[in-house]
DRENDO-1510 file (C-alpha; in Angstrom, 1 decimal, always signed):
<recs>
REC; n; res; u; v; w
REC; 1; MET; +31.8; +48.2; +130.0 .
REC; 2; ALA; +32.1; +45.8; +127.1 .
REC; 3; SER; +34.8; +48.0; +125.5 .
REC; 4; THR; +37.1; +47.4; +128.6 .
REC; 5; GLY; +36.4; +43.6; +128.8 .
REC; 6; VAL; +34.7; +43.9; +132.2 .
REC; 7; THR; +31.1; +42.6; +132.6 .
REC; 8; ILE; +28.4; +44.4; +134.5 .
REC; 9; LYS; +28.3; +41.6; +137.0 .
REC; 10; GLU; +32.1; +41.9; +137.7 .
REC; 11; SER; +31.9; +45.7; +137.9 .
REC; 12; ALA; +29.1; +45.5; +140.6 .
REC; 13; ALA; +31.0; +42.8; +142.5 .
REC; 14; PHE; +34.2; +44.9; +142.4 .
REC; 15; ARG; +32.4; +47.9; +143.9 .
REC; 16; ARG; +30.5; +45.8; +146.6 .
REC; 17; GLY; +33.5; +43.5; +147.3 .
REC; 18; LYS; +31.4; +40.4; +147.0 .
REC; 19; MET; +30.5; +38.0; +144.2 .
REC; 20; ASP; +27.8; +35.3; +144.7 .
REC; 21; GLY; +27.6; +36.1; +148.4 .
REC; 22; LYS; +31.3; +35.5; +148.9 .
REC; 23; GLU; +34.0; +38.1; +149.8 .
REC; 24; LEU; +36.4; +38.8; +146.9 .
REC; 25; THR; +40.0; +37.8; +147.4 .
REC; 26; ALA; +43.0; +40.0; +146.5 .
REC; 27; LYS; +43.8; +37.7; +143.6 .
REC; 28; GLN; +40.2; +38.0; +142.2 .
REC; 29; ARG; +40.4; +41.8; +142.4 .
REC; 30; GLU; +43.7; +41.8; +140.6 .
REC; 31; GLN; +42.3; +39.6; +137.8 .
REC; 32; MET; +39.4; +42.1; +137.4 .
REC; 33; MET; +41.8; +45.1; +137.3 .
REC; 34; GLU; +44.1; +43.3; +134.9 .
REC; 35; LYS; +41.6; +43.7; +132.1 .
REC; 36; ILE; +41.6; +47.5; +132.2 .
REC; 37; LEU; +45.2; +48.2; +133.1 .
REC; 38; PRO; +47.6; +49.4; +130.3 .
REC; 39; LEU; +50.2; +47.0; +129.0 .
REC; 40; ASP; +53.4; +47.0; +131.0 .
REC; 41; PRO; +56.3; +45.9; +128.7 .
REC; 42; ASP; +58.6; +45.3; +131.6 .
REC; 43; SER; +56.3; +43.0; +133.5 .
REC; 44; SER; +57.2; +39.4; +133.6 .
REC; 45; SER; +53.8; +38.2; +135.0 .
REC; 46; PRO; +52.5; +35.2; +132.9 .
REC; 47; SER; +48.9; +36.2; +133.4 .
REC; 48; ARG; +49.5; +39.7; +132.1 .
REC; 49; SER; +51.6; +38.6; +129.1 .
REC; 50; SER; +49.0; +36.0; +128.1 .
REC; 51; SER; +46.0; +38.3; +128.4 .
REC; 52; PRO; +44.2; +38.7; +125.0 .
REC; 53; SER; +43.2; +42.2; +125.7 .
REC; 54; ARG; +46.8; +43.2; +126.4 .
REC; 55; GLN; +48.0; +41.6; +123.3 .
REC; 56; LYS; +45.4; +43.5; +121.3 .
REC; 57; TYR; +46.3; +46.8; +123.0 .
REC; 58; SER; +50.0; +46.2; +122.3 .
REC; 59; LYS; +49.3; +45.6; +118.6 .
REC; 60; GLN; +47.3; +48.7; +118.3 .
REC; 61; THR; +50.0; +50.8; +120.0 .
REC; 62; SER; +52.7; +49.4; +117.8 .
REC; 63; ARG; +50.6; +50.4; +114.7 .
REC; 64; GLN; +49.8; +53.9; +116.0 .
REC; 65; SER; +53.4; +55.0; +117.0 .
REC; 66; PRO; +55.9; +54.0; +114.3 .
REC; 67; LYS; +59.6; +54.6; +115.0 .
REC; 68; ARG; +60.8; +58.1; +114.1 .
REC; 69; LYS; +63.8; +58.3; +111.8 .
REC; 70; PRO; +66.5; +60.9; +112.6 .
REC; 71; GLY; +66.3; +64.1; +110.4 .
REC; 72; VAL; +69.4; +63.4; +108.4 .
REC; 73; VAL; +68.0; +64.9; +105.2 .
REC; 74; LYS; +66.8; +68.0; +107.0 .
REC; 75; ARG; +70.3; +68.6; +108.6 .
REC; 76; PHE; +71.9; +68.1; +105.2 .
REC; 77; LEU; +69.7; +70.7; +103.6 .
REC; 78; TYR; +70.5; +73.2; +106.4 .
REC; 79; VAL; +74.2; +72.7; +105.9 .
REC; 80; ALA; +73.9; +72.9; +102.1 .
REC; 81; VAL; +71.9; +76.1; +102.2 .
REC; 82; HIS; +74.4; +77.7; +104.7 .
REC; 83; ALA; +77.3; +76.7; +102.5 .
REC; 84; ILE; +75.7; +78.1; +99.4 .
REC; 85; ILE; +74.8; +81.4; +101.1 .
REC; 86; SER; +78.3; +81.8; +102.6 .
REC; 87; PHE; +79.9; +81.1; +99.2 .
REC; 88; LEU; +77.7; +83.7; +97.4 .
REC; 89; PHE; +78.4; +86.4; +100.0 .
REC; 90; SER; +82.2; +85.6; +99.9 .
REC; 91; VAL; +82.1; +86.0; +96.1 .
REC; 92; PHE; +80.1; +89.3; +96.4 .
REC; 93; PHE; +82.4; +90.9; +98.9 .
REC; 94; ARG; +85.6; +89.9; +97.1 .
REC; 95; PHE; +84.2; +91.2; +93.8 .
REC; 96; ARG; +83.1; +94.5; +95.5 .
REC; 97; ARG; +86.6; +94.9; +97.1 .
REC; 98; SER; +88.3; +94.3; +93.8 .
REC; 99; TYR; +86.0; +96.7; +92.0 .
REC; 100; ARG; +86.7; +99.4; +94.6 .
REC; 101; LEU; +90.5; +98.9; +94.4 .
REC; 102; VAL; +90.5; +99.0; +90.6 .
REC; 103; LYS; +88.3; +102.2; +90.6 .
REC; 104; SER; +90.7; +103.8; +93.1 .
REC; 105; ARG; +93.7; +103.0; +90.9 .
REC; 106; VAL; +92.0; +104.4; +87.8 .
REC; 107; ILE; +91.0; +107.6; +89.7 .
REC; 108; ALA; +94.6; +107.9; +91.1 .
REC; 109; VAL; +96.0; +107.8; +87.5 .
REC; 110; MET; +93.4; +110.1; +86.0 .
REC; 111; TYR; +93.6; +112.7; +88.8 .
REC; 112; HIS; +97.2; +112.9; +89.9 .
REC; 113; HIS; +98.4; +116.2; +91.3 .
REC; 114; HIS; +102.0; +115.9; +90.0 .
REC; 115; ARG; +103.0; +118.3; +92.8 .
REC; 116; THR; +101.4; +121.1; +90.8 .
REC; 117; PRO; +98.9; +123.4; +92.5 .
REC; 118; GLU; +97.3; +124.3; +89.2 .
REC; 119; PHE; +96.3; +120.7; +88.7 .
REC; 120; ILE; +94.7; +120.5; +92.1 .
REC; 121; GLN; +92.9; +123.8; +91.5 .
REC; 122; ARG; +91.6; +122.4; +88.2 .
REC; 123; ASP; +90.3; +119.3; +89.9 .
REC; 124; ILE; +88.2; +121.4; +92.4 .
REC; 125; LYS; +87.3; +124.2; +90.1 .
REC; 126; GLN; +83.7; +123.0; +89.6 .
REC; 127; LEU; +83.0; +122.7; +93.3 .
REC; 128; GLU; +80.6; +125.2; +94.7 .
REC; 129; ARG; +82.0; +125.2; +98.2 .
REC; 130; LEU; +85.0; +124.1; +100.1 .
REC; 131; PRO; +85.6; +123.5; +103.8 .
REC; 132; LYS; +87.2; +126.4; +105.7 .
REC; 133; HIS; +88.6; +124.0; +108.3 .
REC; 134; LEU; +89.7; +120.5; +107.2 .
REC; 135; SER; +90.7; +117.9; +109.6 .
REC; 136; VAL; +92.3; +114.4; +109.1 .
REC; 137; ILE; +93.2; +111.5; +111.3 .
REC; 138; LEU; +96.6; +109.9; +110.9 .
REC; 139; ASP; +98.3; +107.0; +112.6 .
REC; 140; PHE; +101.8; +106.6; +114.0 .
REC; 141; ASN; +102.9; +103.2; +112.6 .
REC; 142; GLU; +105.7; +101.3; +114.2 .
REC; 143; SER; +105.9; +98.9; +111.2 .
REC; 144; ASP; +105.9; +99.7; +107.5 .
REC; 145; GLU; +103.1; +97.3; +106.3 .
REC; 146; ASP; +104.1; +98.0; +102.7 .
REC; 147; GLN; +102.7; +101.5; +103.0 .
REC; 148; GLY; +106.0; +103.4; +103.3 .
REC; 149; ASP; +104.8; +105.5; +106.2 .
REC; 150; ALA; +106.4; +103.9; +109.2 .
REC; 151; GLY; +107.9; +105.9; +112.1 .
REC; 152; LEU; +108.1; +109.6; +112.6 .
REC; 153; GLU; +109.4; +110.3; +109.1 .
REC; 154; GLY; +106.6; +108.5; +107.5 .
REC; 155; LEU; +104.0; +110.3; +109.6 .
REC; 156; LEU; +105.6; +113.7; +108.9 .
REC; 157; ASN; +105.7; +113.0; +105.1 .
REC; 158; ASN; +102.0; +112.3; +105.2 .
REC; 159; VAL; +101.4; +115.6; +107.1 .
REC; 160; CYS; +103.4; +117.5; +104.6 .
REC; 161; GLU; +101.6; +116.0; +101.6 .
REC; 162; ILE; +98.2; +116.8; +103.0 .
REC; 163; ALA; +99.3; +120.3; +104.0 .
REC; 164; ALA; +100.4; +120.9; +100.4 .
REC; 165; TRP; +97.1; +119.6; +99.0 .
REC; 166; THR; +95.1; +121.7; +101.4 .
REC; 167; ALA; +97.1; +124.9; +100.6 .
REC; 168; SER; +96.7; +124.2; +96.8 .
REC; 169; ALA; +92.9; +123.8; +97.3 .
REC; 170; GLY; +92.8; +127.2; +99.1 .
REC; 171; ILE; +91.6; +125.8; +102.4 .
REC; 172; PRO; +93.0; +128.1; +105.2 .
REC; 173; MET; +93.1; +125.7; +108.1 .
REC; 174; LEU; +94.2; +122.1; +108.5 .
REC; 175; SER; +94.1; +120.1; +111.8 .
REC; 176; ILE; +96.0; +116.9; +112.1 .
REC; 177; TYR; +94.9; +114.4; +114.7 .
REC; 178; GLU; +97.4; +111.8; +115.8 .
REC; 179; LYS; +96.5; +109.9; +118.9 .
REC; 180; THR; +99.9; +109.8; +120.6 .
REC; 181; GLY; +100.8; +113.4; +119.8 .
REC; 182; LYS; +104.3; +112.6; +118.5 .
REC; 183; LEU; +104.6; +115.7; +116.4 .
REC; 184; LYS; +103.8; +118.1; +119.3 .
REC; 185; ASN; +107.4; +117.5; +120.4 .
REC; 186; TYR; +108.8; +118.5; +117.0 .
REC; 187; ILE; +106.8; +121.6; +116.1 .
REC; 188; PRO; +109.8; +123.6; +114.6 .
REC; 189; TYR; +110.9; +120.6; +112.7 .
REC; 190; THR; +107.4; +120.0; +111.5 .
REC; 191; HIS; +107.2; +123.6; +110.3 .
REC; 192; ASP; +110.4; +123.3; +108.4 .
REC; 193; SER; +109.3; +120.1; +106.7 .
REC; 194; ILE; +105.9; +121.5; +105.6 .
REC; 195; THR; +107.7; +124.6; +104.3 .
REC; 196; SER; +110.0; +122.5; +102.2 .
REC; 197; MET; +107.0; +120.6; +100.8 .
REC; 198; LEU; +105.2; +123.9; +100.0 .
REC; 199; GLU; +108.3; +125.1; +98.2 .
REC; 200; SER; +108.3; +122.0; +96.0 .
REC; 201; TYR; +104.7; +122.7; +95.1 .
REC; 202; PHE; +104.6; +126.5; +94.8 .
REC; 203; GLY; +108.2; +127.6; +94.4 .
REC; 204; SER; +109.0; +131.0; +95.8 .
REC; 205; ARG; +105.3; +132.0; +95.9 .
REC; 206; LYS; +104.5; +129.4; +98.6 .
REC; 207; PRO; +101.8; +130.3; +101.2 .
REC; 208; SER; +102.8; +131.5; +104.6 .
REC; 209; LEU; +102.6; +128.9; +107.3 .
REC; 210; SER; +102.0; +128.7; +111.1 .
REC; 211; VAL; +102.0; +125.5; +113.1 .
REC; 212; ARG; +100.5; +125.3; +116.6 .
REC; 213; ALA; +99.0; +122.9; +119.1 .
REC; 214; PRO; +96.6; +123.3; +122.0 .
REC; 215; HIS; +98.3; +124.8; +125.1 .
REC; 216; VAL; +101.4; +125.5; +123.0 .
REC; 217; GLN; +102.4; +128.8; +121.6 .
REC; 218; SER; +102.0; +129.1; +117.8 .
REC; 219; TYR; +105.2; +128.6; +115.8 .
REC; 220; THR; +105.5; +131.2; +113.0 .
REC; 221; PRO; +109.1; +132.2; +112.1 .
REC; 222; PRO; +109.6; +135.7; +110.7 .
REC; 223; ARG; +110.3; +134.4; +107.2 .
REC; 224; SER; +107.0; +132.6; +107.2 .
REC; 225; SER; +104.8; +135.2; +108.9 .
REC; 226; SER; +101.1; +135.6; +108.2 .
REC; 227; PRO; +99.9; +138.0; +105.5 .
REC; 228; SER; +100.8; +141.5; +106.3 .
REC; 229; HIS; +101.4; +144.8; +104.6 .
REC; 230; VAL; +104.2; +144.8; +102.1 .
REC; 231; ASN; +105.4; +148.2; +100.8 .
REC; 232; GLY; +102.2; +149.8; +102.3 .
REC; 233; ASN; +99.9; +147.4; +100.4 .
REC; 234; LYS; +98.2; +144.4; +102.0 .
REC; 235; SER; +99.8; +141.2; +100.7 .
REC; 236; ASP; +97.6; +138.7; +98.8 .
REC; 237; GLN; +99.8; +135.8; +99.9 .
REC; 238; PRO; +97.7; +132.9; +101.2 .
REC; 239; HIS; +98.2; +131.6; +104.7 .
REC; 240; LEU; +97.9; +128.1; +106.0 .
REC; 241; THR; +97.4; +127.2; +109.7 .
REC; 242; VAL; +98.3; +123.7; +110.7 .
REC; 243; LEU; +96.9; +122.5; +114.1 .
REC; 244; LEU; +98.3; +119.4; +115.8 .
REC; 245; LEU; +95.8; +117.5; +117.9 .
REC; 246; SER; +96.1; +114.4; +120.1 .
REC; 247; SER; +93.9; +112.3; +122.5 .
REC; 248; GLU; +94.8; +114.5; +125.5 .
REC; 249; ASP; +93.0; +117.4; +123.7 .
REC; 250; GLY; +89.7; +115.6; +123.9 .
REC; 251; ARG; +88.5; +113.9; +127.0 .
REC; 252; ASP; +91.3; +115.3; +129.3 .
REC; 253; THR; +90.5; +118.9; +128.2 .
REC; 254; MET; +86.8; +118.4; +128.9 .
REC; 255; ILE; +87.6; +117.0; +132.3 .
REC; 256; ASP; +89.8; +120.0; +133.1 .
REC; 257; LEU; +87.2; +122.4; +131.9 .
REC; 258; THR; +84.5; +120.7; +134.0 .
REC; 259; LYS; +86.7; +121.0; +137.1 .
REC; 260; THR; +87.4; +124.6; +136.4 .
REC; 261; LEU; +83.8; +125.6; +135.9 .
REC; 262; ALA; +82.8; +123.6; +139.0 .
REC; 263; ASP; +85.4; +125.4; +141.1 .
REC; 264; MET; +84.3; +128.8; +139.8 .
REC; 265; ALA; +80.7; +128.0; +140.5 .
REC; 266; GLN; +81.5; +127.0; +144.1 .
REC; 267; SER; +83.6; +130.1; +144.7 .
REC; 268; GLY; +80.9; +132.4; +143.4 .
REC; 269; THR; +83.0; +133.6; +140.5 .
REC; 270; LEU; +80.5; +132.1; +138.1 .
REC; 271; ARG; +76.8; +131.6; +138.6 .
REC; 272; PRO; +75.5; +128.0; +137.8 .
REC; 273; GLU; +72.9; +129.3; +135.3 .
REC; 274; GLN; +75.7; +130.9; +133.3 .
REC; 275; VAL; +77.2; +127.5; +132.5 .
REC; 276; ASP; +75.6; +126.5; +129.2 .
REC; 277; ALA; +76.5; +125.1; +125.8 .
REC; 278; ASN; +77.6; +128.4; +124.5 .
REC; 279; LEU; +80.1; +128.9; +127.3 .
REC; 280; ILE; +81.5; +125.4; +126.9 .
REC; 281; ASP; +81.7; +125.8; +123.2 .
REC; 282; ALA; +83.6; +129.1; +123.5 .
REC; 283; GLU; +86.0; +127.7; +126.1 .
REC; 284; LEU; +86.8; +124.5; +124.1 .
REC; 285; CYS; +87.2; +126.4; +120.9 .
REC; 286; GLU; +89.7; +128.7; +122.6 .
REC; 287; ALA; +91.5; +125.8; +124.4 .
REC; 288; VAL; +91.5; +123.3; +121.4 .
REC; 289; SER; +90.2; +124.5; +118.1 .
REC; 290; THR; +87.0; +125.4; +116.2 .
REC; 291; GLU; +84.8; +122.7; +114.8 .
REC; 292; PRO; +86.1; +121.4; +111.5 .
REC; 293; ASP; +83.8; +121.4; +108.5 .
REC; 294; LEU; +85.2; +118.1; +107.1 .
REC; 295; LEU; +87.0; +115.2; +108.7 .
REC; 296; VAL; +88.8; +112.8; +106.4 .
REC; 297; LEU; +89.8; +109.3; +107.4 .
REC; 298; PHE; +92.4; +107.4; +105.4 .
REC; 299; SER; +91.4; +104.1; +106.9 .
REC; 300; PRO; +88.9; +101.5; +105.6 .
REC; 301; THR; +86.6; +101.9; +108.6 .
REC; 302; VAL; +85.3; +104.9; +110.6 .
REC; 303; THR; +87.4; +104.8; +113.8 .
REC; 304; LEU; +87.8; +108.2; +115.5 .
REC; 305; LYS; +90.5; +106.9; +118.0 .
REC; 306; GLY; +89.7; +109.5; +120.7 .
REC; 307; TYR; +89.3; +112.5; +118.5 .
REC; 308; PRO; +87.9; +115.5; +120.6 .
REC; 309; PRO; +84.2; +114.7; +120.6 .
REC; 310; TRP; +82.9; +118.3; +121.1 .
REC; 311; GLN; +84.5; +119.3; +117.9 .
REC; 312; LEU; +82.6; +116.7; +115.9 .
REC; 313; ARG; +79.0; +117.7; +116.5 .
REC; 314; LEU; +78.2; +119.0; +113.0 .
REC; 315; THR; +81.3; +117.8; +111.1 .
REC; 316; GLU; +81.0; +115.9; +107.9 .
REC; 317; ILE; +83.0; +112.6; +108.1 .
REC; 318; PHE; +84.3; +110.9; +105.0 .
REC; 319; HIS; +86.2; +107.7; +104.4 .
REC; 320; LEU; +86.5; +105.1; +101.6 .
REC; 321; PRO; +86.0; +101.4; +102.3 .
REC; 322; ASP; +88.9; +99.1; +101.5 .
REC; 323; ASN; +91.3; +102.1; +101.4 .
REC; 324; LYS; +94.6; +102.0; +103.3 .
REC; 325; GLY; +97.1; +104.8; +103.5 .
REC; 326; VAL; +97.2; +108.5; +102.6 .
REC; 327; ASN; +96.5; +109.2; +98.9 .
REC; 328; TYR; +95.3; +112.2; +96.9 .
REC; 329; GLN; +92.2; +110.5; +95.4 .
REC; 330; VAL; +90.7; +110.1; +98.9 .
REC; 331; PHE; +91.4; +113.8; +99.6 .
REC; 332; LEU; +89.8; +114.8; +96.3 .
REC; 333; ARG; +86.7; +112.6; +96.7 .
REC; 334; SER; +86.2; +114.0; +100.2 .
REC; 335; LEU; +86.0; +117.5; +98.8 .
REC; 336; TYR; +83.5; +116.4; +96.2 .
REC; 337; ASN; +81.4; +114.6; +98.8 .
REC; 338; PHE; +81.5; +117.7; +101.1 .
REC; 339; ALA; +80.3; +120.0; +98.2 .
REC; 340; LYS; +77.3; +117.7; +97.6 .
REC; 341; ALA; +76.4; +117.2; +101.3 .
REC; 342; GLU; +73.2; +118.8; +102.6 .
REC; 343; MET; +73.9; +120.6; +105.9 .
REC; 344; ARG; +70.8; +120.3; +108.1 .
REC; 345; VAL; +72.6; +121.7; +111.2 .
REC; 346; GLY; +70.9; +119.2; +113.5 .
REC; 347; ARG; +67.4; +119.7; +112.0 .
</recs>
């Protein structure tokens, strides 16, 4: 008990409640307990403040628990490291964007079509394969945004250019997806505009053309009919089919097909076990279109904007980061990318 400052005699007296045959008073008990109680800094008792054991305990506590300084240096290091990393990433991304833009400009100068089909055919001559069905996603822009493709005229000009590149490359089918479906209301006008563009590329030997949209009859004027027999011989004139798609051809068409199949199953016209992926694929291909081999985006990010999802199960999707607007070098690089792609067909 020496370490606590209480003698053996005092400890025994505290337990028995008597010292020298006399009952201990409350004050005596308090004096005994005072030696082993921790120091109370808020206490104003003279006896406690003057106790030697308490002064000793207070000095030991003050030596063992020094005041902690705030981590100013640590916080400064965190802020400095964060600022350095942010600066390095900013420089890297700006350099990468500048490099891509310069590379795109160089390719655009080196590989320019000059509205000449022979130049386009020369550019793709070394490719081992081409898509049979090419699809692109375009936007109807209300404002120009320095791209020169605002409004219906700007959209239609982009459609005509892409159609001419597609025909020059020998791709037989082109589908144009525009979310709002503006061009569906102007199919004859769209046909005439594409025909004029093809004449500027091919002259009198332009390919025949047909323009259609889901649930709308195909528009093919007699002067632009599909390849047929000429003077008893089959014409070798190429043919281009342009399909106009919109958001209503995706989700809405699948909902209508689901309701139709459900009604047929309930009425007994169709057995439930007959409803499988093959039946759905056949119905959607007939109602909308076949699945494109290649989908080209002329935007800096991959945004499908409601494109019919069933038609994209095995489609190769291509886009160039930092690119804005329709241009020939994106079209050409998409064909090169498609030629090198390995088709695993879901395996």
